[in-house]
Backbone as JSON, one array per atom type, in Angstrom:
{
  "sequence": "XXXXXXXXXXXXXXXXXXXXXXXXXXXXXXXXXXXXXXXXXXXXXXXXXXXXXXXXXXXXXXXXXXXXXXXXXXXXXXXXX",
  "N": [[170.02, 21.04, -33.5], [172.15, 21.88, -34.91], [173.67, 19.46, -35.39], [174.51, 18.85, -38.18], [176.42, 20.57, -38.66], [179.58, 22.16, -38.38], [181.26, 24.25, -36.66], [184.41, 26.39, -37.05], [187.11, 28.29, -36.4], [189.58, 30.02, -38.77], [192.84, 31.15, -39.75], [192.31, 33.96, -40.1], [190.61, 34.51, -38.2], [187.79, 34.31, -38.42], [184.64, 33.04, -38.61], [183.75, 29.87, -39.91], [181.76, 27.86, -41.81], [181.23, 24.32, -41.88], [179.32, 22.02, -43.59], [177.96, 18.71, -43.52], [175.83, 17.76, -44.44], [172.61, 18.94, -46.01], [172.46, 22.12, -46.48], [169.83, 23.52, -46.19], [169.01, 22.14, -44.02], [169.73, 23.57, -41.84], [168.61, 26.32, -39.79], [167.07, 28.88, -41.4], [167.58, 31.48, -40.14], [169.93, 31.48, -38.89], [171.69, 31.0, -41.09], [171.33, 33.38, -42.39], [172.37, 35.16, -40.06], [174.86, 34.08, -40.19], [175.9, 35.25, -42.92], [175.51, 37.76, -42.63], [177.36, 38.17, -40.57], [179.56, 37.58, -42.05], [179.72, 39.5, -43.94], [179.95, 42.07, -42.48], [182.43, 41.55, -41.53], [183.93, 42.22, -43.6], [184.2, 40.18, -45.56], [182.76, 39.67, -47.97], [182.75, 38.13, -50.33], [182.69, 35.45, -49.41], [180.19, 35.47, -48.23], [178.51, 35.83, -50.19], [179.16, 33.36, -51.71], [178.11, 31.54, -50.04], [175.48, 32.2, -50.31], [175.12, 31.71, -52.84], [175.4, 28.51, -52.72], [173.2, 28.04, -51.03], [170.98, 28.91, -52.74], [171.45, 27.12, -54.91], [170.97, 24.67, -53.73], [168.25, 25.27, -52.73], [167.06, 25.1, -55.79], [167.59, 22.68, -56.34], [166.02, 21.21, -54.51], [163.62, 22.13, -55.08], [163.22, 21.03, -57.81], [163.5, 18.32, -56.87], [160.94, 18.11, -55.45], [158.68, 19.68, -55.94], [156.31, 20.51, -54.51], [157.11, 21.54, -52.19], [158.01, 24.11, -50.21], [160.63, 26.42, -49.84], [162.51, 29.02, -48.04], [164.65, 30.02, -47.6], [166.67, 31.64, -48.88], [165.44, 33.87, -49.4], [164.78, 34.91, -46.75], [167.14, 35.23, -45.83], [168.19, 37.05, -47.58], [166.37, 39.23, -46.62], [167.24, 39.72, -44.11], [169.86, 40.69, -44.53], [169.27, 42.77, -46.2]],
  "CA": [[169.97, 21.91, -34.91], [173.52, 22.01, -35.52], [174.26, 18.24, -35.71], [175.13, 18.64, -39.26], [177.42, 21.58, -38.96], [180.92, 22.16, -37.56], [181.89, 25.87, -36.9], [185.61, 26.64, -36.72], [187.82, 29.47, -36.89], [190.81, 29.96, -39.34], [193.81, 31.88, -39.42], [192.07, 35.21, -39.89], [189.57, 34.62, -36.92], [186.45, 34.69, -38.79], [183.78, 31.79, -38.65], [183.47, 28.93, -41.22], [180.88, 26.72, -41.47], [181.06, 23.33, -42.92], [178.04, 21.22, -43.55], [177.99, 17.62, -44.18], [174.56, 17.56, -44.97], [172.22, 19.96, -46.62], [172.37, 23.61, -45.85], [168.53, 23.77, -45.82], [168.53, 21.59, -42.94], [170.19, 24.6, -41.0], [167.61, 27.23, -39.9], [167.43, 30.15, -42.28], [168.06, 32.56, -39.43], [171.39, 30.9, -38.66], [172.65, 31.11, -42.3], [171.24, 34.64, -42.5], [173.27, 35.49, -39.28], [176.25, 33.82, -40.9], [176.05, 35.97, -43.91], [175.73, 39.05, -41.89], [178.88, 38.09, -39.86], [180.65, 37.54, -43.24], [179.75, 41.0, -44.56], [180.44, 42.82, -41.35], [183.75, 41.61, -41.37], [184.13, 42.64, -45.05], [184.31, 38.95, -46.28], [181.4, 39.62, -49.06], [182.83, 36.81, -51.25], [182.18, 34.38, -48.61], [178.6, 35.47, -47.96], [178.03, 35.39, -51.69], [179.32, 32.0, -51.85], [177.04, 30.74, -49.03], [174.18, 32.5, -50.92], [174.87, 30.95, -54.12], [174.99, 27.1, -52.2], [171.84, 27.98, -50.5], [170.32, 29.07, -53.95], [171.78, 25.84, -55.51], [170.12, 23.56, -52.86], [166.72, 25.44, -53.23], [166.54, 24.87, -56.93], [167.72, 21.2, -56.39], [164.81, 20.83, -53.64], [162.33, 22.45, -56.12], [163.12, 20.03, -58.86], [163.05, 16.95, -56.57], [159.81, 18.04, -54.77], [157.91, 20.84, -56.42], [155.51, 20.92, -53.98], [157.75, 21.79, -50.87], [158.22, 25.53, -50.44], [161.61, 26.76, -48.83], [162.4, 30.41, -48.2], [166.0, 30.15, -46.9], [167.44, 32.45, -49.32], [164.33, 35.15, -49.05], [165.19, 35.08, -45.36], [168.94, 35.69, -45.68], [168.32, 38.51, -48.36], [165.74, 40.08, -45.78], [167.91, 39.99, -42.92], [170.96, 41.31, -45.2], [168.75, 43.89, -46.82]],
  "C": [[171.26, 21.86, -35.77], [174.38, 20.57, -35.74], [174.79, 18.27, -37.08], [176.19, 19.75, -39.54], [178.67, 21.62, -37.89], [181.41, 23.85, -37.74], [183.44, 25.87, -36.38], [186.12, 28.04, -36.94], [189.3, 29.55, -37.73], [191.63, 31.04, -39.02], [193.35, 33.37, -39.34], [191.03, 35.41, -39.01], [188.23, 34.8, -37.33], [185.89, 33.01, -38.89], [183.7, 31.12, -39.97], [182.46, 28.08, -40.79], [180.78, 25.8, -42.63], [180.06, 22.53, -42.75], [178.33, 19.81, -44.25], [176.97, 17.05, -44.86], [173.96, 18.72, -45.74], [172.13, 21.03, -46.17], [170.77, 23.97, -45.49], [168.1, 22.94, -44.53], [168.86, 22.42, -41.47], [168.95, 25.69, -41.01], [168.11, 28.56, -40.72], [167.92, 31.27, -41.52], [169.35, 32.34, -39.15], [172.35, 31.02, -40.01], [172.6, 32.58, -42.59], [172.35, 35.49, -41.66], [174.67, 35.51, -39.61], [176.75, 34.85, -41.82], [176.17, 37.4, -43.55], [177.05, 39.18, -41.34], [179.78, 38.55, -41.05], [180.74, 39.22, -43.74], [180.09, 41.94, -43.45], [181.93, 42.7, -41.23], [184.48, 41.53, -42.69], [184.69, 41.55, -45.71], [182.95, 38.75, -47.29], [181.75, 38.66, -49.75], [182.34, 35.77, -50.6], [180.66, 34.32, -48.31], [177.95, 35.26, -49.28], [178.14, 33.88, -51.99], [178.31, 31.23, -51.15], [175.62, 30.84, -49.73], [174.17, 31.75, -52.21], [174.79, 29.2, -53.53], [173.67, 27.19, -51.69], [170.66, 28.03, -51.92], [170.36, 27.58, -54.76], [170.77, 24.77, -54.84], [168.89, 23.87, -52.9], [166.43, 25.25, -54.55], [166.84, 23.15, -57.09], [166.46, 20.6, -55.6], [163.58, 20.96, -55.02], [162.27, 21.61, -57.19], [162.93, 18.67, -58.3], [161.46, 17.14, -56.0], [159.42, 19.47, -54.97], [156.96, 21.4, -55.6], [155.92, 21.67, -52.57], [158.32, 23.12, -51.09], [159.16, 25.64, -49.33], [161.97, 28.39, -49.15], [163.67, 30.76, -47.61], [166.75, 31.41, -47.69], [166.56, 33.67, -49.38], [164.74, 35.77, -47.55], [166.48, 35.75, -45.22], [168.93, 37.16, -46.47], [167.46, 39.76, -47.46], [166.52, 40.64, -44.74], [169.11, 40.9, -43.5], [170.45, 42.75, -45.57], [168.28, 45.12, -45.74]]
}
């Protein structure tokens, strides 16, 4: 599940995710939990950036394959909300 991702800690001791593949290949709940972690650590800008990346990938996938349904951003918003 995490073959495309590498988790590290930076100088401020918060988790960062670097994906070499598509974010949508990562489970939606994992991305949601990462956003929650950012928010709980008052790193809202990082959470927003991750959500923008998810949205961009969902839009790209919708353009490439209109019949495929993805709900990553919806799930992230539900978990945060």
